[in-house]
C-alpha positions in Angstrom: -17.5 -13.4 -29.2 -18.2 -10.8 -26.4 -19.2 -7.2 -27.2 -15.8 -6.1 -25.9 -14.0 -8.4 -28.3 -16.2 -7.1 -31.2 -15.4 -3.5 -30.2 -11.6 -4.0 -30.4 -11.2 -6.8 -33.0 -9.1 -5.8 -36.0 -8.7 -2.2 -34.7 -5.3 -0.6 -35.3 -4.4 0.6 -31.8 -1.2 2.4 -30.6 -0.5 1.9 -26.9 1.4 5.0 -25.8 3.3 4.1 -22.7 3.7 0.4 -21.6 5.3 1.1 -18.2 6.4 -1.2 -15.4 3.4 -1.1 -13.0 1.3 -3.8 -14.7 -1.6 -1.6 -15.8 -0.2 -1.1 -19.3 0.8 -4.7 -19.6 -2.8 -5.8 -18.6 -4.5 -3.4 -21.0 -2.2 -4.4 -23.9 -2.8 -8.1 -23.2 -6.6 -7.5 -23.2 -6.5 -5.7 -26.5 -4.3 -8.4 -28.0 -6.6 -11.1 -26.8 -9.5 -9.3 -28.5 -7.6 -9.4 -31.9 -6.4 -5.8 -32.2 -3.4 -4.9 -34.3 -1.2 -3.2 -31.7 1.9 -0.9 -31.8 3.4 -0.4 -28.3 5.6 2.8 -28.1 7.4 4.0 -25.0 10.2 6.4 -24.2 11.9 3.7 -22.1 14.3 1.3 -23.8 13.6 -2.4 -24.5 16.1 -3.3 -21.8 14.2 -1.1 -19.2 10.9 -2.7 -20.2 12.2 -6.3 -20.4 10.0 -7.6 -17.6 6.8 -6.1 -19.1 7.6 -7.3 -22.7 8.2 -10.8 -21.5 4.7 -11.0 -20.1 3.4 -10.2 -23.6 5.6 -12.6 -25.5 2.7 -14.9 -26.4 1.0 -12.3 -28.6 2.3 -12.1 -32.3 -0.1 -9.1 -33.0 2.1 -6.7 -30.9 4.8 -4.6 -32.5 7.2 -2.6 -30.3 8.7 0.8 -31.0 10.8 1.7 -28.0 13.3 4.3 -26.8 11.2 7.1 -28.2 8.1 8.0 -30.2 7.7 8.2 -34.0 4.9 10.2 -35.7 4.3 7.3 -38.2 3.1 5.1 -35.3 0.3 7.7 -34.7 -1.0 7.9 -38.3 -3.7 5.7 -39.8 -4.6 4.4 -36.4 -8.1 3.7 -35.1 -7.3 4.4 -31.5 -4.5 5.8 -29.3 -4.5 4.3 -25.8 -2.8 7.0 -23.8 -1.1 6.3 -20.4 -1.3 8.7 -17.5 1.0 11.7 -17.6 1.3 12.1 -21.4 1.0 15.8 -22.1 -2.3 16.7 -23.8 -0.4 18.9 -26.2 1.9 16.1 -27.2 2.7 16.5 -30.9 2.1 12.8 -31.3 -1.4 13.0 -29.8 -2.2 16.1 -31.9 -1.1 14.2 -35.0 -3.3 11.2 -34.2 -6.3 13.5 -33.3 -5.9 15.4 -36.6 -5.8 12.0 -38.4 -9.1 11.0 -36.9 -8.0 8.5 -34.3 -9.9 8.0 -31.1 -7.9 9.2 -28.1 -8.7 7.0 -25.1 -7.6 6.1 -21.6 -8.3 2.7 -20.0 -10.4 4.0 -17.0 -12.8 5.9 -19.2 -12.9 3.0 -21.7 -14.0 0.7 -18.9 -16.6 3.1 -17.7 -18.1 3.5 -21.2 -18.0 -0.2 -22.2 -19.0 -1.8 -19.0 -22.4 0.0 -18.8 -22.5 -0.4 -15.0 -22.9 2.2 -12.3 -19.6 4.0 -11.5 -18.6 5.6 -8.2 -15.6 7.8 -9.1 -13.4 9.5 -6.5 -11.0 12.3 -7.2 -9.2 15.1 -5.2 -5.7 16.2 -4.6 -5.5 14.2 -1.3 -7.7 11.5 0.2 -9.0 9.9 -3.0 -7.2 6.6 -2.4 -8.5 6.3 1.2 -12.0 7.3 0.3 -12.0 4.9 -2.7 -10.9 1.9 -0.5 -13.3 2.9 2.3 -16.3 2.8 -0.1 -15.1 -0.5 -1.7 -14.5 -2.1 1.7 -18.0 -1.2 3.0 -19.7 -2.2 -0.2 -18.0 -5.6 -0.2 -18.8 -6.1 3.5 -22.3 -5.0 3.5 -23.9 -5.9 0.1 -25.3 -9.2 -0.9 -25.2 -10.3 -4.5 -23.6 -8.3 -7.3 -19.9 -7.9 -7.9 -18.1 -4.9 -6.5 -15.2 -3.9 -8.9 -12.2 -1.8 -7.7 -10.4 0.1 -10.5 -9.0 3.3 -11.8 -5.7 4.5 -10.4 -5.1 1.4 -8.3 -1.7 -0.3 -8.2 -1.3 -3.2 -10.6 -4.9 -3.2 -11.8 -5.6 -3.1 -15.5 -8.9 -1.4 -16.1 -9.5 -3.2 -19.4 -9.0 -6.6 -17.8 -11.7 -5.6 -15.4 -14.2 -5.8 -18.3 -14.0 -9.6 -17.9 -15.4 -9.4 -14.4 -18.4 -7.3 -15.2 -21.8 -8.9 -14.3 -25.3 -7.7 -14.8 -25.6 -6.2 -11.3 -22.0 -5.1 -10.8 -20.9 -1.7 -9.5 -17.5 -0.2 -9.9 -15.5 2.0 -7.4 -12.8 3.9 -9.2 -10.0 6.1 -8.0 -9.6 8.8 -10.6 -6.6 11.1 -10.7 -6.5 14.2 -13.0 -4.9 12.2 -15.8 -7.5 9.4 -15.6 -10.1 12.1 -15.8 -8.6 13.4 -19.0 -9.9 10.2 -20.5 -13.4 10.9 -19.1 -13.3 14.3 -20.7 -12.4 12.8 -24.1 -15.6 10.7 -23.8 -17.7 13.5 -22.2 -18.4 11.2 -19.4 -18.7 11.5 -15.6 -19.3 8.8 -12.9 -22.9 8.3 -11.7 -21.8 9.1 -8.1 -18.8 11.4 -7.9 -16.7 12.3 -4.8 -14.4 15.3 -5.0 -12.4 15.3 -1.8 -10.4 18.6 -2.0 -8.4 20.7 -4.3 -4.8 21.8 -3.5 -1.6 22.7 -5.3 0.0 19.6 -6.9 1.5 18.3 -10.1 2.6 21.9 -11.0 5.5 20.5 -12.9 3.0 18.8 -15.3 0.5 21.7 -15.4 3.3 24.3 -15.6 2.0 26.2 -12.6 -1.5 26.6 -14.0 -4.0 25.6 -11.2 -6.9 26.3 -13.6 -5.7 23.6 -16.0 -5.4 21.2 -13.1 -8.9 22.0 -12.0 -10.2 21.6 -15.5 -9.1 18.0 -15.7 -10.5 17.3 -12.2 -13.8 18.9 -13.2 -14.5 16.0 -15.5 -15.6 14.1 -12.5 -18.8 16.2 -12.3 -19.0 18.1 -15.6 -21.1 15.6 -17.5 -23.4 14.4 -14.7 -27.2 14.6 -15.2 -30.0 15.2 -12.7 -30.2 11.6 -11.4 -26.4 11.6 -10.6 -24.8 12.7 -7.3 -21.8 14.8 -6.4 -20.4 14.5 -2.9 -17.9 17.2 -1.9 -17.1 20.1 0.4 -18.2 23.7 0.4 -14.8 24.8 -0.6 -14.7 22.6 -3.7 -18.3 23.4 -4.6 -17.4 27.1 -4.7 -14.7 26.4 -7.3 -17.0 24.1 -9.2 -19.7 26.8 -9.4 -17.2 29.3 -10.7 -15.9 26.8 -13.3 -19.5 25.9 -14.4 -20.4 29.6 -15.0 -17.2 30.1 -17.0 -17.9 27.1 -19.1 -21.6 27.8 -19.5 -23.2 24.8 -17.9 -25.3 24.2 -14.8 -24.8 21.9 -11.9 -28.0 19.9 -12.1 -27.0 16.8 -10.2 -27.8 16.0 -6.5 -25.1 17.9 -4.6 -24.3 16.6 -1.1 -22.0 18.8 1.0 -19.9 17.2 3.7 -17.8 18.1 6.7 -16.6 16.1 9.7 -19.7 17.0 11.7 -21.8 14.4 9.9 -19.7 11.6 11.3 -20.8 10.6 14.8 -18.2 11.0 17.6 -18.6 7.3 18.4 -17.6 6.2 14.9 -14.1 4.9 15.6 -11.6 4.7 12.8 -8.3 2.8 12.6 -6.6 5.6 10.7 -5.5 8.6 12.7 -6.1 12.3 11.9 -8.9 14.7 11.4 -8.5 14.5 7.6 -9.3 10.8 7.8 -12.5 11.6 9.6 -13.4 13.9 6.7 -12.5 11.1 4.3 -14.9 8.8 6.2 -17.6 11.5 6.1 -17.2 11.7 2.3 -17.4 7.9 2.0 -20.5 7.9 4.3 -22.4 10.3 2.0 -21.4 8.4 -1.2 -22.6 5.1 0.4 -25.9 6.7 1.4 -26.3 7.6 -2.2 -25.9 4.0 -3.1 -28.7 3.1 -0.7 -26.9 1.6 2.3 -28.2 2.4 5.8 -26.2 4.3 8.3 -26.0 1.2 10.5 -24.4 -0.8 7.6 -22.1 2.1 6.7 -20.8 2.7 10.2 -20.2 -1.0 10.8 -18.2 -1.2 7.6 -16.2 2.0 8.3 -15.1 0.9 11.8 -13.6 -2.3 10.3 -11.7 -0.5 7.5 -8.0 -1.5 7.9 -6.6 1.5 6.1 -4.6 1.8 2.9 -1.0 0.8 2.4 1.3 3.9 2.2 -1.3 6.2 3.7 -0.5 6.7 7.4 -0.1 2.9 7.5 0.9 1.7 11.0 3.9 -0.7 10.7 4.3 -1.5 14.4 6.9 -0.6 17.0 10.7 -0.8 17.1 12.1 -0.5 20.7 8.9 1.4 21.7 9.0 3.7 18.7 5.8 3.6 16.6 6.4 3.6 12.8 4.0 5.0 10.2 4.4 4.7 6.5 2.9 7.7 4.7 4.8 7.1 1.4 1.9 8.4 -0.7 2.2 11.9 0.8 3.8 13.4 -2.2 3.1 17.1 -1.4 4.2 19.2 1.5 0.6 19.8 2.5 0.0 16.0 2.7 3.1 15.7 4.9 1.7 18.5 7.2 -1.5 16.5 7.7 0.5 13.3 8.4 2.6 15.0 11.1 -0.5 16.6 12.7 -2.3 13.2 12.7 0.4 11.4 14.7 2.0 14.3 16.7 1.9 14.8 20.5 4.1 17.7 21.3 7.6 17.2 19.8 7.5 13.4 19.4 7.9 13.0 15.6 11.0 12.0 13.8 10.3 12.8 10.2 11.8 11.2 7.2 11.1 13.4 4.1 12.4 14.6 0.9 12.5 13.9 -2.9 12.0 15.6 -6.2 10.4 19.0 -6.6 7.0 19.2 -8.2 6.9 23.0 -8.4 4.9 23.0 -5.1 6.2 25.4 -2.4 7.4 23.4 0.6 7.5 26.3 3.1 4.2 25.2 4.6 6.1 22.4 6.3 8.5 24.6 8.2 6.3 25.8 11.1 4.8 22.3 11.5 8.3 20.7 11.7 9.3 23.4 14.2 6.2 22.6 16.4 6.1 18.8 16.3 9.4 17.3 15.1 12.2 16.1 17.4 14.3 15.5 14.4 14.1 15.5 10.6 16.0 13.1 8.3 16.1 14.3 4.7 16.4 12.2 1.6 18.3 13.9 -1.3 16.4 15.6 -4.1 15.5 18.9 -5.7 12.5 19.3 -3.4 14.7 18.6 -0.4 17.0 21.4 -1.5 14.0 23.8 -1.5 12.9 22.6 1.9 16.4 23.0 3.4 16.5 26.6 2.2 13.3 27.3 4.2 14.5 25.4 7.3 17.7 27.4 7.4 15.8 30.6 7.7 14.2 29.7 11.0 15.4 28.4 14.4 14.7 24.7 14.7 14.6 24.9 18.5 17.2 22.2 19.0 15.7 19.8 16.4 18.3 18.0 14.3 18.1 18.2 10.5 20.2 15.4 9.0 20.6 14.7 5.3 21.4 11.1 4.3 23.2 10.0 1.2 24.8 6.8 -0.1 23.7 3.8 -2.2 21.2 2.6 0.4 19.7 6.0 1.0 16.4 4.8 2.5 18.2 2.3 4.8 20.5 5.0 6.0 17.5 7.3 6.6 15.8 4.7 8.8 19.0 4.1 10.8 19.3 7.8 11.4 15.7 8.1 12.4 16.0 5.2 14.9 19.1 6.7 16.4 17.2 10.0 16.9 14.0 8.5 18.3 13.3 7.4 21.9 10.6 5.2 23.3 7.2 6.9 22.9 8.3 8.8 19.8 6.9 8.3 16.3 8.9 7.8 13.1 6.9 9.2 10.2 7.9 8.4 6.7 6.1 11.1 4.8 8.2 12.3 1.8 6.3 15.4 0.8 7.8 15.2 -2.7 8.0 12.9 -5.7 10.1 9.8 -6.1 11.7 10.8 -9.4 15.4 10.0 -9.8 16.0 8.0 -6.6 13.4 5.3 -7.3 11.7 3.7 -10.3 8.3 5.0 -8.9 6.6 5.7 -5.6 5.6 2.1 -5.3 9.3 1.0 -5.2 9.9 3.6 -2.6 7.0 2.3 -0.5 8.1 -1.3 -0.8 11.7 -0.5 0.2 10.6 1.3 3.3 8.2 -1.4 4.4 10.9 -4.1 3.8 13.5 -2.1 5.8 11.1 -1.6 8.8 10.2 -5.3 8.7 13.9 -6.2 8.8 14.4 -4.0 11.8 11.4 -5.5 13.6 12.7 -9.0 12.9 16.1 -8.0 14.3 14.4 -6.7 17.4 12.7 -10.0 17.9 15.8 -12.1 17.6 15.0 -13.1 21.2 11.9 -15.0 19.8 11.7 -18.7 20.6 13.2 -21.1 18.1 13.0 -24.3 20.1 12.2 -25.8 23.5 13.4 -28.4 26.0 11.0 -30.6 28.0 12.4 -31.1 31.5 10.9 -34.4 32.8 12.2 -33.8 36.4 10.6 -30.4 36.8 7.7 -31.0 34.4 8.4 -27.8 32.5 9.2 -26.8 28.9 11.9 -24.2 28.2 12.1 -22.0 25.1 15.4 -21.7 23.3 16.6 -18.3 22.1 17.2 -18.1 18.4 20.4 -16.3 17.4 21.5 -14.9 14.1 23.5 -18.0 13.2 20.5 -20.4 13.6 19.7 -22.0 10.3 16.2 -23.7 10.2 14.7 -25.3 7.1 11.3 -23.4 6.9 9.6 -26.6 5.6 10.8 -29.0 8.3 11.2 -29.4 12.0 14.7 -29.8 13.2 15.4 -32.0 16.2 18.5 -31.8 18.3 19.9 -34.1 20.9 17.7 -36.3 23.0 17.6 -39.3 25.2 16.2 -40.0 28.6 18.0 -39.7 31.9 20.1 -42.8 31.3 20.4 -42.2 27.6 18.6 -45.4 26.6 15.9 -43.8 24.5 17.4 -42.7 21.2 16.2 -39.4 19.8 15.0 -40.9 16.5 12.6 -43.2 18.4 10.9 -40.3 20.0 10.8 -38.4 16.7 9.1 -41.3 15.0 6.5 -41.4 17.8 5.7 -37.8 17.3 5.5 -38.2 13.5 3.0 -41.0 13.9 0.9 -39.1 16.3 0.7 -35.8 14.5 0.8 -37.2 10.9 3.7 -35.1 9.6 7.2 -35.8 8.6 9.8 -34.2 10.8 13.4 -33.5 9.8 15.9 -35.2 12.0 19.1 -33.3 12.3 22.6 -34.4 13.0 22.7 -35.4 16.7 23.9 -32.4 18.6 24.1 -33.3 22.3 22.7 -30.2 23.8 21.4 -32.3 26.7 25.0 -33.1 27.7 26.3 -29.6 28.2 23.1 -28.2 29.6 22.5 -30.8 32.3 24.1 -28.7 34.9 21.7 -25.9 34.3 18.5 -27.7 33.3 18.6 -31.0 35.1 17.3 -34.0 33.4 15.3 -33.3 30.2 14.0 -35.2 27.3 14.3 -33.5 24.0 14.7 -30.2 22.2 13.3 -29.3 18.8 13.1 -26.1 16.9 9.8 -24.4 16.2 8.8 -21.5 13.9 6.5 -19.7 16.3 7.8 -16.2 17.1 6.8 -14.8 20.4 7.2 -11.1 21.1 9.3 -10.1 24.1 6.3 -8.4 25.8 4.4 -11.7 25.9 7.1 -13.6 27.7 6.7 -11.8 31.0 10.4 -12.2 31.8 11.4 -11.5 35.4 14.5 -9.4 36.1 17.6 -11.6 36.1 16.0 -14.4 34.1 18.1 -16.6 31.9 17.9 -15.0 28.4 18.7 -18.3 26.7 15.9 -20.2 28.3 12.3 -19.2 29.1 9.7 -21.4 30.7 7.1 -22.2 28.0 4.4 -22.9 30.6 4.6 -19.4 31.9 4.5 -17.9 28.5 1.5 -19.9 27.3 -0.1 -20.8 30.6 0.2 -24.5 29.9 -0.4 -27.3 32.4 2.7 -29.5 32.0 2.1 -31.8 35.0 1.9 -34.8 32.8 3.2 -33.9 29.4 2.7 -36.5 26.7 3.2 -36.8 23.0 -0.5 -35.7 22.6 0.4 -32.5 24.6 3.2 -31.9 22.1 0.7 -32.4 19.3 -1.5 -29.8 20.9 1.4 -27.3 21.1 2.4 -27.9 17.5 -1.1 -27.5 16.2 -1.9 -24.4 18.2 1.4 -22.4 18.0 3.3 -23.6 15.0 2.7 -23.7 11.3 3.9 -27.1 10.1 
């Protein structure tokens, strides 16, 4: 039996908040595997939590109390595992505390039980980016030892991570203010702490009290000792020093102050914006504290691909660049997103959502300066923003609100209609996802899926098949239209025959099958060759492929036939003497069979 199993075995544990994101499910499964006696209580109904409950169906030692909390489930318990966002003054938590129960959160439990070095990153903005930057560089540049990513990371159960701990492991943890409440309960801080910045946020939870918000954040450095390291900015340090004096303790750890000047100008990052250069500078100093050289760190930073939902580049649609900044849930974060991608008035902004008691007026002047148009999602925060927008001239910019069952889809359509080639569509809500979406992750996934659909629609001119013209020794690509149905697991062959029609299509198919060693699906014979002879001349066969080729790679000349494009000009192939082996080469190089 592992030490972790011994710690939890036979303990009476109430899990307060199962949720739908996977973290609560993973934590609960871990506790059940260790032999704990578990009560799961959640404000959501059994029907709403059906998917999560099904994943735990194998454990008979879990009892569910759903649709609300009951004080009896918090009495006589050894531990309350509290999910993020539960009010600290919850009467149920106070009841359990008074009854002698341990109040715990999964991130802090992992940190205390794993006994490995922890790099913890917090801050109002930038913590996710800095966390993933550090994790990326460590995994790329260190040999031996397991690098563990945890904390406030989508779908990751911190308790399940205990199974991955090795003797020389190190953990990189994103820690929001709620996760840090758990560190405060255990009077614990990470060995290396990064505090990116401190701004107004979550005022709906903290009831407008910035001091209470900072107090939770301060757990990232409050319990550090002399060998530990705090990486932050001068602005945050000023607040930390005031906090320490008020609480009667000294900052004895190694404090490393950062600004963008420590990052060389030739350090190129994939993520735009001056704020991301500050994020990289914070990561740089934390990685120096780990012991990596600057050469190793810069090499890792320049290959960092970015974080989904944080100024994530999704590609172009009709010459319009699209950025997904879904995780910008405060007006200030949206301001930074706009400034990162703006060039004059080239931004079409999609924003809006639920009010978090954070003043949105900071957005107004930035929208006026940089936005060609604004598309607003409905919500209480949106209503506040519209009040401010109506008090100033928008200089011709359009402000359009979208409604309807497919709100996000309608917003994207409106943004595309407002944008021109060279513009940027920026999805940066600036508010919470409450009410319209299950959570911010659902909002993110919907937006990404909608953009992907539009990009696919734009590429309907991609090749779906080709003809080989024996007479002219060329291969022609066939346009795929919306009605084309292709089995994704097979090739589909259409038509066939030589000039005199003596060679049946299935004979040629069998030859290719034998040569390339795969089974190809033979369709119903559709004599494309018959009605295309007048255009193409004598050809051999057509078969559909799954390789999609962007328009810009086709080098089409003006007036070209949009149904047929010479393959040899697209791929620069020599087709003077095309054989079955040449077809094999084409299949292996350009098509996933």
